[in-house]
C-alpha positions in Angstrom: -12.7 75.7 -30.2 -9.5 73.8 -29.6 -10.9 72.3 -26.4 -13.4 69.9 -28.1 -10.6 68.6 -30.4 -8.4 67.8 -27.4 -11.2 66.1 -25.6 -11.9 64.0 -28.6 -8.2 63.2 -28.9 -8.0 62.3 -25.2 -11.1 60.2 -25.5 -9.7 58.5 -28.6 -6.4 57.8 -26.8 -8.3 56.4 -23.8 -10.5 54.2 -26.0 -7.4 53.0 -27.9 -5.7 52.2 -24.6 -8.8 50.3 -23.5 -9.0 48.5 -26.8 -5.3 47.5 -26.5 -5.9 46.2 -23.0 -8.8 44.1 -24.1 -6.8 42.8 -27.1 -4.0 41.7 -24.7 -6.6 40.2 -22.3 -8.2 38.3 -25.2 -4.8 37.0 -26.4 -3.9 36.0 -22.8 -7.3 34.1 -22.5 -6.8 32.5 -25.9 -3.3 31.4 -24.9 -4.6 30.0 -21.6 -7.3 28.2 -23.5 -4.9 26.6 -26.0 -2.6 25.5 -23.1 -5.6 24.0 -21.3 -6.6 22.1 -24.4 -3.0 20.9 -24.9 -2.8 19.9 -21.2 -6.0 17.9 -21.5 -4.8 16.2 -24.6 -1.5 15.3 -23.0 -3.4 14.0 -19.9 -5.6 11.8 -22.1 -2.5 10.4 -23.9 -0.7 9.8 -20.6 -3.8 8.1 -19.1 -4.1 5.9 -22.2 -0.4 4.9 -22.0 -0.7 4.2 -18.3 -3.8 2.1 -18.9 -2.0 0.1 -21.6 1.0 -0.3 -19.4 -1.2 -1.7 -16.6 -2.9 -4.1 -18.9 0.4 -5.2 -20.4 1.9 -5.8 -16.9 -1.2 -7.8 -15.8 -1.0 -9.9 -19.0 2.7 -10.5 -18.6 2.1 -11.6 -15.0 -0.5 -14.0 -16.0 1.5 -15.3 -18.9 4.5 -15.9 -16.7 2.4 -18.0 -14.3 1.0 -19.9 -17.3 4.5 -20.5 -18.6 5.3 -22.1 -15.2 2.4 -24.5 -15.7 3.6 -25.2 -19.3 7.1 -26.0 -17.8 5.5 -28.5 -15.5 3.6 -30.1 -18.4 6.9 -30.4 -20.3 8.6 -32.0 -17.4 5.7 -34.5 -17.1 5.9 -35.3 -20.8 9.7 -35.8 -20.5 9.3 -38.2 -17.6 10.0 -41.9 -18.2 7.1 -43.7 -19.7 6.7 -47.1 -18.2 4.0 -48.9 -16.3 5.8 -48.5 -13.0 5.9 -44.7 -13.5 2.2 -44.4 -14.7 0.8 -43.5 -11.2 3.5 -40.8 -10.7 2.7 -39.4 -14.1 -1.0 -39.2 -13.4 -0.3 -37.7 -10.0 1.9 -35.1 -11.6 -0.7 -34.2 -14.2 -3.3 -33.8 -11.4 -0.9 -31.4 -9.6 -0.4 -29.4 -12.8 -4.2 -29.2 -13.2 -4.5 -27.8 -9.7 -1.7 -25.3 -10.4 -3.5 -24.1 -13.6 -6.8 -23.8 -11.7 -5.1 -21.6 -9.1 -3.6 -19.4 -11.8 -7.0 -18.9 -13.3 -8.6 -18.3 -9.9 -6.2 -15.4 -9.3 -7.8 -13.7 -12.4 -11.3 -14.4 -11.1 -11.9 -17.5 -13.2 -13.5 -20.4 -11.4 -15.3 -23.5 -12.7 -18.9 -24.2 -11.7 -20.5 -27.5 -11.2 -23.5 -28.5 -13.3 -24.2 -32.2 -12.5 -27.5 -32.6 -10.8 -28.4 -29.0 -11.2 -31.5 -27.7 -13.1 -30.7 -26.7 -16.6 -30.1 -23.0 -16.9 -29.7 -21.6 -20.4 -27.6 -18.7 -19.0 -25.0 -21.2 -17.6 -25.5 -24.3 -19.7 -25.5 -25.3 -23.4 -27.5 -28.5 -24.0 -25.7 -30.7 -26.4 -27.9 -33.8 -25.8 -31.2 -34.7 -24.3 -31.8 -38.1 -22.7 -35.2 -39.5 -21.9 -35.3 -40.9 -18.4 -37.6 -41.4 -15.5 -34.7 -41.7 -13.0 -34.1 -37.9 -12.8 -36.4 -34.9 -12.8 -37.1 -33.1 -16.1 -34.4 -30.6 -17.1 -31.8 -32.0 -14.7 -28.2 -32.0 -15.9 -27.1 -35.6 -16.2 -23.6 -35.2 -17.7 -21.1 -32.5 -18.3 -19.3 -32.7 -21.6 -17.4 -29.5 -21.1 -17.0 -27.7 -17.8 -18.3 -24.1 -17.5 -16.4 -21.2 -16.0 -17.4 -18.0 -14.2 -15.2 -14.9 -14.1 -16.0 -12.5 -11.2 -19.5 -14.1 -10.9 -20.4 -13.8 -14.6 -20.5 -16.7 -17.1 -17.2 -16.7 -19.0 -18.0 -20.0 -20.8 -21.2 -22.0 -20.4 -21.0 -25.7 -19.6 -21.9 -28.2 -22.3 -24.3 -30.6 -20.8 -26.6 -33.6 -21.3 -30.1 -32.9 -20.0 -32.8 -35.3 -18.7 -36.3 -35.1 -20.3 -39.4 -37.1 -19.4 -40.2 -40.0 -21.7 -42.7 -39.1 -24.4 -46.4 -39.7 -23.6 -46.8 -41.6 -26.9 -44.5 -44.4 -25.8 -46.6 -45.1 -22.7 -49.8 -45.5 -24.7 -50.8 -49.0 -25.8 
C-alpha cells in the first residue's frame, strides 16, 4: 500500500516541477514583453526627437539664408540716397529680389504667372471683374498679388482682375 502513496508523491513532485518551469517561462516571456514595449516606446521617442531635429535644422538653414537676404536689404537701405544713386539702388533691390526668389525655390516655392491665363479658382482669387470686349471672358487681366506653388501645389493663390463680357442689357437700345 505504500507504493501508490510514493507514486502520488512522485507525480505531485513532477507536476510541481513542471508548474515551476511554466511559471519561470511565463515570467521570462512577461519580462521579454515588457522590454519589447519599453524598446518600442524608446524608439518612438528617439524617432520623434530625430524628426524634430531634422525640421529644426531645415528651418535654421532656411532662416540663415533669409537673414542673408535681410542683410542685403539693410545694406541697400543704408546706401546713400541721392538722385545719382537711384539707379544703383533699384538695381540692388532687384538683385535682392532675385536672391530671395532663389532661397524660396530651394524650398520648392516658385511663383506662377497669371496674366493672360484663364481664371482658375484653384489658382486664382478674383478681387475685381472688368467688363471688356478686348479679352475673352474669364481671362486674367491684372495680377494684384502674385501666386506661389510649393512642390506643384498652390501655396498661395494669386489675386487677380478678371475680364467679363459686357452685359447684354447695355447693348440693347
